[in-house]
C-alpha positions in Angstrom: 73.9 14.4 44.4 76.1 17.4 45.0 73.6 19.2 47.3 73.8 16.2 49.7 77.6 16.1 50.0 79.3 18.6 52.3 82.6 20.2 51.3 84.6 19.9 54.5 88.3 19.7 54.6 89.7 16.4 55.8 92.9 16.5 57.9 95.0 13.4 58.0 97.7 12.8 60.5 100.3 10.1 59.8 100.8 8.8 63.4 103.7 6.5 62.6 106.1 9.2 61.6 104.7 12.5 62.8 107.9 14.4 63.8 106.6 17.2 66.0 105.0 15.5 68.9 106.0 18.4 71.2 103.2 20.4 69.5 100.6 18.3 71.4 99.9 19.0 75.0 97.4 16.2 75.8 97.4 12.4 76.0 97.6 12.4 72.2 101.3 13.2 72.4 101.9 10.3 74.7 99.7 8.0 72.5 101.4 8.9 69.3 104.9 8.6 70.8 104.0 5.2 72.1 102.6 4.1 68.7 105.7 5.3 66.9 107.9 3.1 69.2 105.6 0.1 69.9 107.5 -2.2 67.6 110.9 -1.4 69.2 110.7 -2.5 72.9 113.8 -0.6 74.1 112.7 2.7 72.4 109.2 2.2 73.8 110.6 1.6 77.2 112.7 4.7 77.0 109.7 6.7 75.8 107.6 5.5 78.7 110.4 6.4 81.2 110.8 9.9 79.7 107.1 10.5 80.0 106.6 8.6 83.2 104.4 11.3 84.8 101.9 11.1 81.9 102.0 7.3 81.8 101.4 7.1 85.5 98.1 8.9 85.1 97.0 8.0 81.6 93.3 8.3 80.8 91.5 5.0 80.1 90.5 6.3 76.7 94.1 7.0 75.8 95.1 3.5 76.9 92.2 2.0 74.9 93.5 3.8 71.8 97.0 2.4 72.4 95.7 -1.1 73.0 93.8 -1.1 69.7 96.3 0.7 67.5 99.4 -1.1 68.9 97.7 -4.4 69.3 98.8 -4.7 72.9 96.1 -7.1 74.1 98.5 -8.8 76.5 99.1 -5.6 78.3 95.5 -5.4 79.4 96.0 -8.1 82.1 98.7 -5.9 83.7 97.0 -2.5 83.3 93.9 -3.7 85.1 96.0 -4.2 88.2 97.2 -0.6 88.2 93.9 1.2 87.7 93.5 4.4 89.7 90.6 6.6 90.7 88.8 8.6 88.0 89.6 6.1 85.2 93.3 6.8 85.3 95.8 4.0 84.7 99.5 3.6 85.8 100.8 2.2 82.5 104.5 2.5 83.6 104.2 -0.2 86.2 102.1 -2.4 83.9 104.7 -2.1 81.1 107.6 -2.8 83.4 105.8 -5.9 84.8 104.9 -7.2 81.4 108.5 -6.7 80.0 109.9 -8.4 83.1 107.6 -11.4 82.7 108.6 -11.6 79.0 112.3 -11.5 79.9 111.8 -14.2 82.5 109.9 -16.4 80.0 112.7 -15.9 77.5 115.3 -16.9 80.1 113.3 -20.1 80.9 113.0 -20.9 77.2 116.7 -20.4 76.7 117.5 -22.7 79.6 115.2 -25.3 78.3 116.7 -25.1 74.8 120.2 -25.3 76.3 119.2 -28.4 78.3 117.8 -30.1 75.3 120.9 -29.4 73.2 123.2 -30.6 76.0 121.2 -33.8 76.5 121.2 -34.4 72.8 125.0 -34.0 72.7 125.4 -36.3 75.7 123.1 -39.0 74.1 125.2 -38.8 70.8 128.4 -39.2 72.8 127.0 -42.1 74.8 125.8 -43.9 71.7 129.2 -43.4 70.0 130.8 -44.9 73.0 128.6 -48.0 72.5 126.6 -47.6 75.7 123.4 -49.6 76.1 120.0 -47.8 76.5 119.7 -48.6 80.2 123.3 -47.4 80.9 122.4 -44.1 79.2 119.2 -43.8 81.1 121.0 -44.3 84.4 123.5 -41.6 83.5 120.6 -39.2 82.7 118.9 -40.1 86.0 122.1 -39.0 87.8 121.7 -35.6 86.1 118.2 -35.3 87.6 116.0 -36.3 84.6 112.8 -38.2 85.3 112.0 -41.5 83.5 109.4 -39.6 81.4 112.0 -37.0 80.3 114.5 -39.7 79.5 111.9 -41.5 77.3 111.1 -38.2 75.5 114.8 -37.5 74.8 115.8 -41.0 73.8 112.9 -41.5 71.3 114.1 -38.5 69.2 
């Protein structure tokens, strides 16, 4: 069996914590830096800004590696919009747009949760005051709720 096995050295690079990224002068430096910061959005955003030039002209192969290793499938929708000639991608713009959309969705969710909580408090107060269901519904209509929303909240 020994004659069939080659004795080559195997070099292993721990991408998650490799400290000397400045030793790399290719897209590998950008990819490794991104992967090390992918779980921390603010650090990742800072890394992208610090390396804006590289991320604005990232090779598609480098992006594919980032996508697979960092599991950034959602980013693909944004990156396709910023594809340049020669297989280069402007990942800066794509990341900024994705983060802005996530922020906007978070704000919308927060508003929705706040509304639900406020309506719940109002319903409790109205019930404690002995108000009838129709009287409560009328109050909620004045605050702009539809009949469908009122039914949803009052059934809880």
